[in-house]
N, C-alpha and C positions, 0 to 999 in steps of 0.2 A: 247034361248035356248042355253044351256051349251053345249059346245064340247066335245066330249069322248076324255080321254088321250092316247095319243098313246102307242102301243104298241111295246113294245123292250126288249131288254135285262136287267136286272134287275141291278138297280144300287148298287154299295156296298159303305155304309157307314162307312167311316175308325171308328176307336173306340179312344176315347178322350185318350192321352198319359197321365201315371198314372204318376207323380213326385215321385222319390224317397224320402221317409221318411227324416226328418232333423236326425231325433234322429235312432242311430244305430238298428237294430233288436235285442231283446235278447238276441238271440244265440251267437252273435256278442262282447257283453259287459258280461265281469266274473262277477260276481253276488256278493255282500259283504254281507257275515249274519254276520249282527252286533247283536251279541245276548246279552242278559240279562246281562250275566258280564261283558261282554267290555262296554257296556253302563254304569254299574253301578262303573267301573274303571275309565271313564274318568269322570262323575259327581264325583269320590272321589277325582280326582287330581285337578277340579276345585275346591272343597269345599276347599282342603288345599294350594290351591293357595290363595284361599280369605281368608281363613284366618291366614297363618302363611307369604304370602308374599305380602301382600297390593294388591291381584288383585280386583279392586273396581267393583259392579254390572254393570256399564255400559261398562266397557271393556269385562265383559263377553257376552251382550248383542249386541256389535259392533262385534265380532267374533263368535256370532251364525248367526247374520243379512248376515254376509260375507259370512259362509256357505251355507246357503241357497241363496244366491244372485249366488256363484260358482257353485251350483246345475242346475242353468238354465243357463248355459253358453254350450259351445263347449268342454271345458274343463272338463266338467264331467265324460266323460267316461273313459279319461286318468286318472284321480283324483282317479275315482272307481279302474282301474286295479293297480295302486301303492298300494292305500289301500288293494287290496286283497291279493298282492303281501308281503306283510308286514304281515299282518295277517296270509297268510301260511307259512312264513319264521318261526314264531312264533310257529306254532302249531309243523312244524316239527321240530325245533330244541328244543322243550321238549321232544320229544320223543327218541331222541339218546340219 
């Protein structure tokens, strides 16, 4: 015959600790608004370098791969902040 459970004070079970996310929250990182004209300008620069300065296709592929790999590192937020600052500087210098 099973024994009845003892009646006593309820035990509080501690909730598990939630670790901090590896990546900062969206409000902590400045977003970079890469607009279509900015992307088109970058593509134009790559095309001119390819046609007139001897950029080879594999150079461009390696640079693109490096960009994707950098985006997956802990340096990505700092890179985004620098790019956002440069873009903001261009936007404010064009208005003055």
